[in-house]
C-alpha positions as CSV (number, residue, x, y, z in Angstrom):
1,M,109.6,71.1,37.7
2,S,106.4,73.3,38.2
3,K,105.3,76.1,40.7
4,F,102.5,77.8,42.2
5,S,102.4,81.1,41.5
6,L,99.2,84.0,42.2
7,F,99.2,87.7,41.9
8,G,97.3,88.9,44.4
9,K,95.6,92.5,44.5
10,F,94.9,94.4,48.0
11,S,92.6,97.6,47.4
12,V,93.4,100.1,51.0
13,Q,91.3,102.4,52.7
14,E,92.2,105.9,51.3
15,G,95.4,107.8,52.3
16,E,96.6,103.5,53.3
17,R,98.5,102.0,51.1
18,D,102.0,103.0,52.2
19,T,101.0,101.6,55.2
20,M,100.4,98.5,53.3
21,V,103.4,98.2,51.6
22,E,105.1,98.7,54.8
23,I,102.9,95.8,56.5
24,L,103.4,93.6,53.5
25,L,107.5,94.6,53.4
26,E,107.1,92.8,56.7
27,A,105.9,90.0,55.5
28,A,108.4,89.4,52.7
29,E,110.9,90.0,55.1
30,S,109.0,87.7,57.4
31,M,108.9,84.6,54.6
32,E,113.2,85.3,54.4
33,N,113.4,82.3,55.9
34,V,110.5,80.3,54.6
35,N,112.4,78.3,51.7
36,E,109.6,77.2,50.1
37,C,108.8,80.8,49.3
38,E,110.7,81.4,46.5
39,I,109.6,84.9,45.7
40,Y,107.0,87.7,46.9
41,L,107.5,91.4,45.7
42,V,105.4,94.2,47.0
43,N,104.1,96.4,43.8
44,I,102.2,99.6,43.6
45,S,101.0,101.0,40.4
46,E,100.5,104.9,39.5
47,T,96.8,105.0,37.8
48,E,95.4,103.4,41.6
49,P,96.9,105.0,44.7
50,N,95.1,102.9,46.7
51,T,96.0,99.2,45.3
52,V,98.8,97.0,46.3
53,F,99.4,94.3,44.6
54,V,102.0,90.9,45.9
55,Y,103.5,87.9,43.0
56,E,104.6,85.6,45.3
57,V,106.3,81.9,44.1
58,W,106.4,79.0,46.0
59,S,107.4,75.4,46.0
60,N,104.0,74.5,45.8
61,E,100.2,75.2,46.9
62,T,100.3,73.2,50.1
63,A,103.4,75.7,51.7
64,H,101.7,79.2,50.6
65,Q,98.6,77.4,52.3
66,A,100.6,76.8,55.7
67,S,102.3,80.5,55.8
68,L,99.6,81.7,56.2
69,T,99.1,80.0,60.1
70,L,102.2,81.9,60.5
71,E,102.6,83.7,63.8
72,A,104.0,86.3,62.1
73,T,101.6,86.2,59.0
74,Q,98.8,86.3,61.5
75,T,100.0,89.3,63.4
76,L,100.3,90.8,60.4
77,I,97.6,89.8,58.7
78,K,95.1,91.4,62.0
79,R,97.6,95.3,61.9
80,A,95.8,94.6,57.9
81,K,92.8,93.9,58.6
82,P,91.6,97.1,59.3
83,I,92.7,99.8,56.6
84,I,92.1,96.6,53.8
85,T,88.5,98.0,51.2
86,G,89.1,94.3,49.3
87,M,91.1,91.5,47.9
88,E,90.9,90.0,44.3
89,R,93.8,87.0,43.5
90,I,94.4,88.5,40.4
91,G,95.2,84.9,38.9
92,T,97.1,81.6,40.1
93,L,99.2,80.3,38.1
94,Q,102.0,77.4,37.5
95,T,105.3,79.1,36.9
96,R,107.9,76.9,34.9
97,G,111.1,78.7,35.7
98,G,113.2,81.7,34.8
99,K,115.6,84.5,36.5
100,G,115.5,84.0,40.5
101,I,113.7,80.6,40.1
102,S,115.3,77.7,41.7
103,H,114.7,74.6,38.9
104,D,114.8,72.1,41.8
105,A,111.6,68.9,40.4
């Protein structure tokens, strides 16, 4: 079993972190019925007040790419774009298993 995972960082305008968190939590909620999305976690850091981190686990990279074309995703991207000052893919990983991950091949 190998899953596609990524760890991303969104930098936002001063004071807009909570807005970005709300948008990304809506994105996480929109993934509830997308079986290929196993984990979508929205995180903040006490030391980076204008940054939001997202950790995602997908059945495969194709499923992740397909999710970016969903209408709900496109709507959320349009809402987020005006406050985003930078994006960074911190890492792309191959998840091998663990708590919360399905064990399908």
